[in-house]
Structures are given as structure tokens and as C-alpha cells.
C-alpha positions as CSV (number, residue, x, y, z in Angstrom):
1,M,0.0,0.0,0.0
2,F,2.9,2.4,0.8
3,N,4.5,1.8,-2.6
4,R,1.2,2.6,-4.3
5,F,0.7,5.7,-2.3
6,H,4.3,6.8,-2.9
7,H,4.1,6.3,-6.6
8,T,0.7,8.1,-6.8
9,C,2.3,11.0,-5.1
10,S,5.0,11.1,-7.7
11,I,2.4,11.4,-10.4
12,L,0.6,14.1,-8.6
13,C,3.9,16.0,-8.2
14,F,4.3,15.9,-12.0
15,F,1.0,17.6,-12.6
16,I,1.7,20.1,-9.8
17,S,5.0,20.8,-11.5
18,F,3.1,21.3,-14.7
19,S,1.0,24.0,-13.1
20,V,3.9,25.7,-11.4
21,C,6.3,25.6,-14.4
22,S,3.5,27.1,-16.7
23,Q,3.0,30.2,-14.6
24,Q,4.6,33.4,-15.9
25,P,5.9,35.9,-13.5
26,T,4.0,39.2,-13.5
27,N,5.7,42.3,-14.6
28,E,3.4,44.5,-12.6
29,E,4.8,43.8,-9.2
30,P,7.7,46.0,-8.1
31,K,11.1,44.4,-7.9
32,S,12.7,44.1,-4.5
33,Q,16.1,45.6,-3.9
34,D,17.6,42.1,-3.7
35,L,16.3,41.3,-7.2
36,Q,17.4,44.6,-8.6
37,R,20.9,44.1,-7.3
38,I,21.0,40.5,-8.7
39,E,19.8,41.5,-12.1
40,K,22.3,44.4,-12.2
41,N,25.1,41.9,-11.5
42,L,23.8,39.6,-14.3
43,D,23.6,42.6,-16.7
44,E,27.2,43.3,-15.9
45,T,28.3,39.7,-16.3
46,L,26.2,38.3,-19.1
47,Q,24.9,39.7,-22.4
48,D,21.2,40.2,-23.1
49,T,21.6,37.9,-26.2
50,S,22.5,34.9,-24.0
51,L,19.7,32.3,-23.4
52,I,21.5,31.4,-20.2
53,Y,21.2,35.0,-19.1
54,K,17.5,34.9,-19.7
55,R,17.1,31.6,-18.0
56,M,18.9,32.8,-14.9
57,Q,16.8,36.0,-14.9
58,E,13.6,33.9,-14.7
59,E,15.1,31.6,-12.0
60,L,16.2,34.5,-9.8
61,K,12.8,36.1,-9.9
62,A,11.8,33.3,-7.5
63,Y,13.7,35.3,-4.9
64,D,10.7,37.6,-4.7
65,N,8.2,34.7,-4.3
66,T,8.5,32.5,-1.2
67,F,6.4,29.7,-2.8
68,A,7.8,29.9,-6.4
69,L,9.4,26.8,-8.0
70,V,11.4,27.0,-11.2
71,P,12.4,24.2,-13.5
72,H,15.7,22.6,-12.9
73,K,16.2,19.9,-15.5
74,I,13.5,19.3,-18.1
75,N,10.0,18.2,-17.0
76,Y,8.5,15.8,-19.4
77,I,6.1,12.8,-19.9
78,L,6.6,10.1,-22.5
79,P,3.3,8.1,-22.5
80,L,4.6,5.9,-25.3
81,T,8.0,4.3,-25.0
82,Y,9.5,1.0,-26.3
83,Q,12.5,-0.7,-24.8
84,D,14.2,-3.5,-26.6
85,T,15.6,-5.4,-23.6
86,P,13.6,-5.3,-20.3
87,N,15.7,-5.9,-17.2
88,Y,14.6,-9.1,-15.5
89,T,17.9,-9.6,-13.6
90,P,17.1,-7.8,-10.3
91,Y,13.9,-9.8,-9.7
92,S,14.0,-13.1,-7.8
93,D,10.5,-14.0,-9.0
94,N,9.3,-14.8,-12.5
95,R,8.0,-11.3,-13.2
96,N,6.5,-10.5,-16.5
97,L,7.8,-7.2,-17.9
98,M,6.5,-5.5,-21.0
99,H,8.6,-3.7,-23.6
100,S,6.3,-0.7,-23.5
101,E,6.5,1.7,-20.5
102,V,5.5,5.3,-19.5
103,K,8.5,7.4,-18.6
104,F,8.3,10.8,-16.9
105,Q,10.5,13.3,-15.1
106,V,9.7,16.1,-12.6
107,S,12.5,18.5,-11.8
108,F,12.5,21.9,-9.9
109,K,14.6,24.1,-7.8
110,V,14.2,27.0,-5.3
111,P,16.7,29.6,-4.1
112,V,17.9,28.9,-0.6
113,T,18.8,32.5,0.3
114,R,18.1,36.0,-0.9
115,Q,21.7,36.9,-0.6
116,T,24.7,36.0,-2.8
117,L,27.3,34.1,-0.8
118,F,30.4,35.9,-2.1
119,E,29.9,39.6,-2.6
120,D,27.9,39.9,-5.8
121,N,28.2,36.2,-6.9
122,G,27.3,32.8,-5.7
123,Y,23.6,31.9,-5.9
124,L,22.6,29.0,-3.6
125,F,19.8,26.7,-4.8
126,F,18.1,23.5,-3.7
127,G,17.0,21.2,-6.5
128,Y,15.0,18.0,-6.7
129,T,14.5,15.6,-9.7
130,S,12.3,12.5,-9.8
131,R,12.4,10.1,-12.8
132,S,10.1,7.2,-13.2
133,V,9.5,4.2,-15.5
134,W,6.0,2.8,-15.2
135,Q,4.7,-0.5,-16.5
136,A,1.3,1.2,-17.0
137,F,0.0,-1.2,-19.6
138,N,1.1,-4.3,-17.7
139,T,-2.3,-5.0,-16.1
140,D,-1.3,-8.7,-15.5
141,E,1.3,-7.5,-13.0
142,S,-1.0,-4.7,-11.6
143,S,0.7,-2.0,-13.6
144,P,3.8,-1.5,-11.3
145,F,6.2,1.4,-11.2
146,R,9.4,-0.5,-12.1
147,D,11.7,2.2,-10.8
148,T,11.6,5.8,-9.5
149,N,14.9,7.7,-8.9
150,H,15.0,10.6,-6.4
151,E,17.8,13.1,-6.7
152,P,17.9,16.0,-4.2
153,E,20.7,18.5,-4.8
154,V,22.4,21.5,-3.3
155,M,24.1,23.7,-5.8
156,L,26.1,27.0,-5.9
157,V,25.8,28.9,-9.2
158,F,28.4,31.4,-10.2
159,T,28.1,33.8,-13.2
160,S,31.3,34.3,-15.2
161,K,32.9,36.4,-17.9
162,A,35.5,33.7,-18.8
163,E,36.1,32.4,-22.3
164,M,37.3,28.9,-23.3
165,F,38.2,27.8,-26.8
166,G,36.6,30.9,-28.3
167,A,33.3,30.2,-26.4
168,R,31.9,32.1,-23.5
169,V,31.6,30.4,-20.1
170,P,28.6,32.3,-18.5
171,A,27.9,29.9,-15.6
172,I,29.7,27.5,-13.4
173,T,27.9,25.3,-10.8
174,A,29.3,23.4,-7.9
175,G,27.0,20.9,-6.2
176,F,26.2,17.9,-4.1
177,S,23.8,15.2,-5.3
178,H,22.2,12.2,-3.6
179,Q,20.5,9.8,-5.9
180,S,18.5,6.7,-4.8
181,N,15.5,4.6,-5.8
182,G,14.1,3.9,-2.3
183,Q,13.6,0.2,-3.0
184,P,14.3,-2.5,-0.4
185,A,17.2,-5.0,-0.1
186,E,18.5,-6.4,-3.4
187,L,16.6,-3.8,-5.4
188,S,18.1,-0.8,-3.6
189,R,20.4,1.5,-5.5
190,S,22.0,4.8,-4.4
191,W,25.1,7.0,-4.5
192,N,26.4,10.4,-3.5
193,R,28.4,12.8,-5.7
194,L,30.2,16.1,-5.7
195,Y,30.1,17.7,-9.1
196,L,31.2,20.7,-11.2
197,D,29.0,21.8,-14.1
198,V,30.7,24.2,-16.6
199,V,28.3,25.7,-19.2
200,M,29.7,27.1,-22.5
201,E,28.0,28.9,-25.3
202,Y,28.9,29.9,-28.8
203,E,26.2,31.6,-30.9
204,D,23.3,29.0,-30.9
205,F,25.4,26.1,-29.6
206,Y,25.6,25.2,-25.9
207,L,27.8,22.7,-24.1
208,S,27.6,21.5,-20.5
209,F,30.5,19.5,-19.1
210,K,29.8,17.9,-15.8
211,P,32.5,15.8,-14.1
212,W,31.8,14.3,-10.7
213,W,33.5,12.5,-7.8
214,R,31.6,9.7,-6.0
215,L,31.7,9.8,-2.2
216,P,33.0,6.5,-1.0
217,E,30.8,4.1,1.1
218,R,31.7,1.1,3.2
219,E,31.2,-2.4,1.7
220,K,28.0,-4.2,2.6
221,R,28.4,-7.1,5.0
222,D,25.2,-8.7,3.8
223,I,22.9,-8.1,0.8
224,N,20.0,-7.3,3.2
225,D,22.1,-4.8,5.2
226,V,20.4,-1.4,4.9
227,K,23.9,0.3,5.4
228,G,26.7,0.1,3.0
229,D,27.3,0.4,-0.8
230,D,24.4,-0.9,-2.9
231,N,26.3,-0.7,-6.1
232,P,30.1,-0.6,-5.7
233,D,30.7,-0.9,-9.5
234,I,28.4,1.9,-10.6
235,D,31.4,4.0,-11.8
236,D,32.1,1.3,-14.4
237,Y,28.7,2.1,-16.1
238,Y,27.9,5.7,-15.3
239,G,31.5,6.9,-15.7
240,Y,33.0,10.0,-14.2
241,F,31.3,12.8,-16.3
242,E,28.3,13.8,-18.4
243,L,28.6,15.8,-21.5
244,R,25.5,17.6,-23.0
245,A,25.4,19.6,-26.2
246,F,22.4,21.7,-27.3
247,R,21.6,23.4,-30.6
248,K,18.6,25.7,-31.1
249,I,17.3,25.9,-34.7
250,H,14.5,28.5,-34.7
251,D,11.9,27.0,-32.3
252,N,13.3,23.5,-32.5
253,E,15.8,22.2,-30.0
254,L,18.3,19.3,-30.5
255,S,20.5,17.9,-27.7
256,I,22.7,14.9,-27.1
257,M,24.0,13.5,-23.8
258,L,27.1,11.3,-23.5
259,R,28.5,9.4,-20.5
260,N,31.8,7.6,-20.5
261,N,34.2,6.0,-18.1
262,L,37.2,6.6,-20.4
263,R,38.2,3.0,-20.4
264,S,38.7,0.5,-23.3
265,D,35.7,-1.5,-22.1
266,N,33.5,1.7,-22.0
267,K,29.9,1.0,-20.8
268,G,28.5,4.5,-20.9
269,A,25.4,5.9,-22.6
270,I,24.1,8.2,-25.2
271,E,20.8,10.0,-25.3
272,L,19.3,12.0,-28.2
273,N,16.6,14.5,-27.7
274,Y,14.4,16.6,-30.0
275,S,11.7,19.0,-29.0
276,Y,9.4,21.2,-31.2
277,P,6.5,23.6,-30.6
278,F,3.2,21.9,-30.0
279,H,0.7,24.0,-28.1
280,K,1.4,27.1,-26.1
281,K,3.6,26.1,-23.2
282,V,3.7,22.4,-24.1
283,R,6.3,21.1,-26.6
284,G,6.4,17.8,-28.5
285,Y,9.3,15.7,-27.4
286,V,11.2,12.6,-28.8
287,Q,13.8,10.8,-26.8
288,V,16.2,8.0,-27.8
289,F,18.4,6.3,-25.2
290,H,21.1,3.7,-25.7
291,G,23.5,2.2,-23.1
292,Y,23.7,1.6,-19.4
293,G,22.1,3.4,-16.5
294,E,18.8,4.8,-17.8
295,T,17.6,4.3,-14.2
296,L,19.5,3.3,-11.1
297,L,17.9,-0.1,-11.1
298,D,19.3,-0.6,-14.6
299,Y,22.7,0.9,-13.9
300,N,24.5,-2.3,-15.1
301,H,21.9,-3.2,-17.8
302,K,22.2,-2.3,-21.4
303,N,19.0,-1.1,-23.1
304,T,17.7,0.9,-26.0
305,R,14.5,2.9,-25.7
306,I,12.6,5.3,-27.9
307,G,9.8,7.4,-26.6
308,I,7.5,10.2,-27.7
309,G,5.5,12.6,-25.6
310,F,5.5,16.1,-24.2
311,M,8.0,18.5,-22.7
312,L,6.9,21.3,-20.3
313,N,10.1,23.4,-20.3
314,N,13.2,23.7,-22.5
315,W,16.7,23.1,-21.3
316,L,17.3,26.8,-21.8
């Protein structure tokens, strides 16, 4: 019963996020002195032509609204997806899994403080991302949620005037991330990371390089032990960094994600994304994933999935 309640809450959070992310800040309300100071700093650091500048402007308007949430990663729902290789390995019973699943992600963040931490720079945020794969059409197995990954983060964002390889580096983020799937015993997966995310832009091309370091955990004495490392070899599959590239072509957006462990027996992943205007604040969205670690439960399982659905916010 708890699992059903938990997963139902995840779905409700998605639709709540839809409502929140769709709200436009009003221009009629006067800006606070904090927001004026922050925007002045952004004006002096980033150019008006930068999509990253515009994104940060919208995010920092949440400083004036205690209850405002802003998108962190993309919020989407893929009601139709097909995977070529369902992962039966983690289950001890003879579970019947379907190739078709529903996949969705909810992601938001909020500013922690109204003050920058270092003079006129250093914006502290709390973020949360939930990604679920749902066997919605598998009525023979009571339509279970196969896995839900929870990722709370604390991040410190710095604006920058730096340049690298002829491209601007308008933002650098340092953060801590905990990711887990909240499942019991042999199905439990989790890890903690410190990361640095460097964002570069050149005209309509954007690049995000995100290396990380996994915080070590003690070895489990028993598989049923609630303490200890659930997945000691996860670095072999997720690697040590994530590289994302974006290209905006008019109102269309193309992106690619790469993960790699920089070894000869690389077991990383690649994800291709395409979004296009659909209706007002909702965009059409196509996603193709190939490799390891689409979810934590599948971190050491290779799979290819294609899905089509809707995106509620752009990357930028």
C-alpha cells in the first residue's frame, strides 16, 4: 500500500510541477532591492543575447516569491516508449515485464537564500529531480512502477565572464547530489556525488561539461544490510562525467547526452533529444536512449529505448 501511495504522489507531483512551471511571473509587481541588485550583477556579467542569461533572470525572480518553484532539469512525460531489452535480472520471482512503459521526469529548484554568498556572486539553490519508468500497460502485474529515482541536490551557481576555446563560459555550478531509488534490499540503488558543471555557449550552440566524484561508502556485509554500498561498481557504467550539447534551430531544440568511463571497455550511454513547438507552453518531445544506467535499477543493464511525448520546459 505504501508503494502505491508513494508512486501516486510522484504522479501528482508531476502535474503540480506542470502548473507551477507554466506560470509566468508578472511584470506589474515592483522588484525588490535584492532582485534589482542581482539583475544588475547579471547585466554586468552576461549579455542580453544569452539564453543562459534569460534563464537565470527567470530563475532568480523566485527570490521575490517564497512559494515559487522554477524548472531545474527538463519536465516531461513520455506516455509511449518502447525498450528492446527489459531488465529481468534484479527480480527473484518470474516477473512478466512489458517492452512498453511510460516514462516521466519532474524537476524543480528553489533559491535557498536571498543573498549571494560571495559579494555579488554565488547563488545557492536546492533542487529535486524524480524520474520514473512505469509499466502502465502491464495489467497482469498490476501496472507497477518499475523504478523511481529521487535526486535532491544543493548547488552553488556562479556567473562568469570567462572564455574557453573561443566560447563564453557564462555559468559554473558546484554541487552535491544524492540519488537513490528507495527500494528494499537487493533492489536498492544509491550513490552520493560532488560535481562541477561548466556551461559554455557559442552563438546558438551550448555545451555542458559535468564531471563528478563519487563519495565512498563502506562495503556491505550482507545483501540485506540497509547500510553500505548498494552498487560498488556503478562508476564502471555511469563513468565520471556527463557531456551535454544543445543546438537551437528557430523554435526547435536538439540535444545529445554522453556518459563515458574513459576505459577501453567503456559502458557508458548516449541520449538523443528533439523538441518542437506543439501547443502554447507544451512542446512535442522525442527521446532515444542507448546504453547503461537509464535508471539506477538498470545501472548495469544495457538497453535501447525510444519514446514520444511532451516536454513542459526547455533546457534553456
